[in-house]
C-alpha positions, 0 to 999 in steps of 0.5 A: 115270104112267111117266117121259119126256122131254120137249121144246118145240118152236119151228118145225113141223120141228123139232117133226116131227124130234123125234117122229120118233123111237120112242114119241114123241109130241106133245102141245098140249091134252093133253085124251086123251093125259094120260088114256091116259098115266095109264092106261098105256095109252099110254107115250111115253118122249117128249113134244114140245110142241107149243104155242109154235108159231105155229098158232093163227090162222083164215085165209081161203083164195084159194078162199073157204075157210078155213085153220085152225091146229092149235094153235086150240081147240075153243072158239075155232074154234065162236066164230069168226065165219066159222065161226058165218056159213058153217060152222055145221054144224061150230060146232054139232058141236063145240059137242056134244061134251065140256064148255066146260072141255075144248074150251078146251083141246083143239085142232083137230088133237088132236080128229082123233087122240082115240082110241076110248071102247072100254071094252075099249081103257080095261081094261088087263087085258083083250084089246084088238086095238087097245091090244095086237095079237094079243090079240084082241077081247072086245067082239065078244061083250061090252059094244058098246052104244056101238060100230061097226055099220059099218067093223068087222072081225072084229078090232075094232069100236071106234068113232071117238069125234069129233064135230068129225071127222064134221062135217070129213069132211062138209065135205070138210077137208084136212089139211096135215102137215109131216114129219121130212124137211121135206116136206109134204102134204094129206090129204084128211081122207076118206083119212086114217083106216085102217078096223081090217081086221086091224090096228086098231091103224094107226088113221091115215095120219100117219108117225112124227112127222107133225105135222098143221099146218093143217086147210083147209075149201072155200068155204062149202056152201049149205043147213040145216046141222045136227049132230043128236046122239043121246046118252045125256045131254043134255050130256058123253056120247058120240054114240050116233048123230050127223048132220051135214048140210048140205041144200038144197031149193028152193021146189019141194020138191026136194033140190037138195043133200045132203051127210050124214056120220055118227058113233058108228055107225062106225069113222071118220066115216061118209059114203057119197056114193052114199046123197047122190046117191040124195037129190039132186033128189028130193023126199024122201019116204018112199020114197026115205028108206027106200032111202037108209037101206037104202043106207047101212045095207047092210054094217051089223052089230050084235054083240047090245047095239048093234043098236038103233043100226041103226033109230035111224040110219034114224029120224035120217036121216029126222027130218034130211031132213023138217027140211030140207025143211020149211025149219028149221035154219040 
């Protein structure tokens, strides 16, 4: 690990100023950053410790939602009574990720920012446009079984690894930040991530030194909440395909509310609201589900080893819809 300067911040604004210099990073739980530093994939010359900030609270909002501090750990968020009662899809998504030990350290804000698990990104003697822009993407014709099939480009097919962020995308979360100049802004999670296009090293819209302070959830959504994760082993594995869903079916068997977000298949947490509109108001028969899957996967592109993700996503979508119609789930 390369040498770096270390400082602790006592206020969000101070943290943003301290981290606004070139090659500076925030550190909280450090569950991803420290690994990247040990491998010298990330080499910040300055670390700004934000663990002393008063950002560990979960509060109800006037609109009936929740305001979550960026330092709330994954374990605490998943176990929070309001989350379990009103946002079980979020609790289930968090608990599907990592291990108990990692969830005890990983933070809400940091989870949005974790880096891809593409083999070539971690293999420092390999080319990688995300790690070293302009060097190429060997994953396209190489080891790509776990990588993305949606939102990809000729420069990058790396998947987004987070489970929590998929549920946050489903719930229309808003990310609140503070900048180095003291100004603040709110970013809907759908606008937070950047598709790779020809600049895969730019993964989100945060500016230098901009600190995530809170995540705000709107009022709860009625319906079955579920997070289904298909992976290579039962625990401590990233998703091959996952689906966060909130689906409300009426007594007549029609779908009143349909929200779906997918992990493992996209370069960012993937949601297609046209698919939701197509399913809403229908009885969820096989033909409609097939049409929805066609729409969802219209632009999907496999690169050999990950071709199986296309039919697997179809099957997972069908399973989630049929479970909702059968009255299963939370």
